[in-house]
N, C-alpha and C positions, 0 to 999 in steps of 0.2 A: 616857564617852560610848559609847553602843551604836550601831553602824552596822548597818542592816538589810541583810542579804545573803541573796540567794536561794541555796539549795543544791540540789544534785541529790537530796537525801534527802526534800524536802518534796513531790516529785512535781509541781512546777510549780503547785501549788495556790495559793500566795501570789501568784505572778505573775498567775495567772488572776483572782484576787480584785481585785487592783490594776487590771488592765485593765478589769474589769467596772465598777468604781467610776468610772474615767475615762470610759468609754463612757456610763454613766448620767448623769454630770455634763454631758457634752457634749450629750446628747440633751435634757435638761431645759433647759439654757442655750439651745439652738437653738429650742426650743419657746417659751420666754419671749421671746426676741428676735423671732421670727417674729410672735408675737401683738402685740408692741409695734409693729412696723412696720405690720402690717395695720390696727391701730386708728388709727394716725396717718394712714394713707392715707385711711381712711374719714372722719376728721375733716377732712382737707384737702378731700376731695370735697364734704362738707357746707358747708364754708366757701366754696368756689367757687360752689355753688348759691345760697347766701345773698347773696353778692356780686352775682351775676347778677340775682337778684330785686330787690335794692336798686337796681341800675342800671335795670332795667325800670320800677320804680315812679318813680324820679326822672325818667326820660325821659317817662313818661306825665304826670306832674304838670307838666312844662315845656310839653307840648303843649297842655294845658288852657288855655283863654282865660278871662279874668275873667268873661265873659258866659255861659260854659258852666255849666249846672247839672248837677253830677255826683252829686247826692244822689237816691236812689230809695227808695221805701218798698215793702216786700214786701206780699203779700196779707194777711199777719198783722200788719202795722204795724212790721216790723223795718227799721231804717235801714241802707242799703247805699250805698257810694260806688263809682262806676265812673269811672275817669279816662279810659280809652280802651277801646273806641270811644265817641264821644259819640252821644247820641240823634240819630237821623235822619241820621247820617253815612253816606257811601258806603264800602263795604268792598271790599277785594281780599285774596285769599289770599296769604300767611297773615295771619290776624287775631290781633293780640296783645291780649288782654283783661287789663286791670290795674285793680285797685281795692282796696277794703277791705270785709270782711264780719265780722260777729261770729264769733269763733273757734268758738263752739258751733253754727254753721251747717254746720260740716264734721264729718267723721268721720275720725279719724286724719289730720288736716291736709289733707284734700281734699274737694271737692264737685263735682258734675257741672255742666257748662256745655254748652249746645246752641245751634247756629245753625240756624234754621228758615226755610224758604221761605214764600211767602204762602199756601200750602195746608197748612202745618203739617208738611211733610216735613223730616226731619233732613238738613241739608247737611253739617254737621260737628259733632263733639262731642269733649269731652275732660274731663279732671279738673283743675280749678284746684288749685294747690298753695299752701297758706298758708305764709307766711314768719314763723313765730313760734308762740306758744303757742295751740293750738287748743282747749284746755280752759278757755276764758274766754268771757265775754259781751261783751267790748270789741272794737272794730274791729281787725282784723289784716290786713295787706297780703296780696294774692294775685296770681297771674298764671297765665295759660294761653295757649298758642298753638294756634289752630284752623286747620287746613289743609284746603282743599277744592278740588275740581276741577270742580265743577258750573258750567255755563254759565248757570245761572238768573239772570235779571235781574228787577228790580222790588223790591217791598217784602219785608222779612224781619224776623225777630225773634230777638234774642239773649236766651236764657233762662238765668238763674243759678238753680239749684235747691238748696235746703237738702238736704244729704245725710241720708237717712232710712233707716238700716239696719234699723229696726224694721218698715218696710213699712206701718205704720199711717197711714191717710189723715189722721188728726188731727195727725200730726207733719210733714206736707208743708208746704212754703212755697216761694215763688219770686218772682223779679223778672223782668219782661219789658221789653226795651228795643227800640224800633222802630229798624230800620236799613234801608239801601238796598243791594241786591246788584248 
């Protein structure tokens, strides 16, 4: 059995190579472990967002009364569901908008939502986030929180717009819901 012994005649070359290998091993191991931890944190964050969206959707469905009609049809005949707020309901900031739209109404899982006053001025706006596959034509749950400080009173309109990254007017679509401010 041969025992590896460093001698003064090798000039410390062998010891340096061993230390270099140990340092490289530790660096690669740290990088792999750090990436693993980072990925799991991102997954945990996404799971928390999905849990919150599920809770928002469940709460909105419970608020809905059997007499409430939450189905809307867009300008191009696309079926949309909005659980909250209900049509003609009185709103207060912040407004939680929860419903379902076809996944292909969004681009990269979001689409614009605006709250307008009776003159068409924007009071609040935000990007609704889909909770699920946006690359589909089936209904997918969404939610968005709109916050505003306007003291405007009277009639208003909640507008859900199909995201249209092309900018072509032929691809525009929207649903408008009357509300009270």
